[in-house]
N, C-alpha and C positions, 0 to 999 in steps of 0.2 A: 931712519924718519919715517913716519906715515903722513899721509895726505888723504882729504877724501872733501870731492867738490861732487855737484851736480849742475845740470844744466840742461833748460829745455829748449827745444828747436820746435817754434809754432810753425815752420813752413813743413814739418812732416810730423807734426805732434808727438814727438818722442822725447823722453826724460832719460838722460844718460846719468849714470852714477860711477863714478871714477874714484877707485880706492889702488892707493899704492901703500907697501911698506908692510908690515906687523902687526897685526890686529889679534888682539885678547878677544874671547868668544862675548864678553858684557860689551866691548867697546865696539865690535862688527854689529850687534844687535843694536845698541843705540843710533849708530849712526845712520843704520838701515831705516830704523823707526822715524829719525827726524827726516828723512827724505817726503814721509806719509805728509806733511806741509806743503811743499814742493807740488806732490801729485793731487794734492785738493784743489792747490791753487791754479796750477797750470792744467788740469783735465788732460794728461796725455793718455794716449790709448796703447802707446808702446812704451815700457819701461825697458832699458839695457844696463846691465852692470859688467862695466869693464873690468875685469878680475885679471887682465893679464899682469900687472905688476903688485899685486897681492903676493908676500912672502910668507903668509901661511894658510894653514887650512882652516875652514870653518864648519867641519862636518858637526861639533856639538851645536853650534847654532841651528841645523836642518832643521831637526824639529820644531823649533821656533819659528821658523821661516815657513812650514810646511802648513802648521795651525793657528799663527797669528800672522804675520806679514804679508803672506799671499791671500790668505781671505780679505784682510783689510783692503788690499789694493783691486780687488776683484769689486769689493764694496766700492769703491771709488770709481769704477769703471775703466778699470787696465784691462785691456784685452789681451796682449801679448807681452811676454818676458823672456827676454835674452841673455846670454851671458858671454861674454866674449874673452876667450883663451886663446893663448897659442901653444905649438907644441913643445914648445919650450918652457912654458911656464913652470912654477914650482909645482912639484909633483904632489903636495899635499893640498894644495889648490885644485887641482886637477882631480882628485880625489875626491874631496868636499863635492863638488859638479856632478860627479857621476854619482855618488850617494844621493845627492840631491834629487837627480833625475830617477833613480831607483824609488826614492821615496814618494815620488809624484807618479810614476808608471801606471797606477790604476786610478788614479783623477782624471776622467775623462773631459771634466770642462775646463781644465787647464792644462798646459805642456809648458816646459821651459825649450827654447830653440839654442843650440851651442853655436857660436863663431868663432873661427880662427882671425879673424880680422874687424877693424871696425867697417872697413869699406863693407864687407858683407853682410854687416848688422845693418848697414844703413841703406843698403838694397832692400833687404828684408822688409825695415821700418817701411820705406816708402813703398812697396810693394801691397803690404797691409794697410796702409792706407788709401792707396787707389782701389782696392777690392771692398773696402769699407762703404 
């Protein structure tokens, strides 16, 4: 079973994308692309991908993320992007995140931040809002 939800927290200006289950690359991309409407209407400065319960990697989607999705969210004024994974998450998910970090390592204007818990991500989001 797969599920995909988004919610925006207007107090800390954060959009959270929650994914659970196994996603084929096309479905993974389509779900993330659908969040652009939420980003455009909610205007968050922080976007978090909660990938703790994804049971498949998305490494084949990483070039699309880097060349298409991330530039789009930057145009929509997203300033910070984080991914929540846990130590015992799916190994393919962890490898996908490591690969995404590698693809972005030469990008000076945008970095992703990794978190081991939603609580750590929430603190980071609040701190980024305070610093803005």
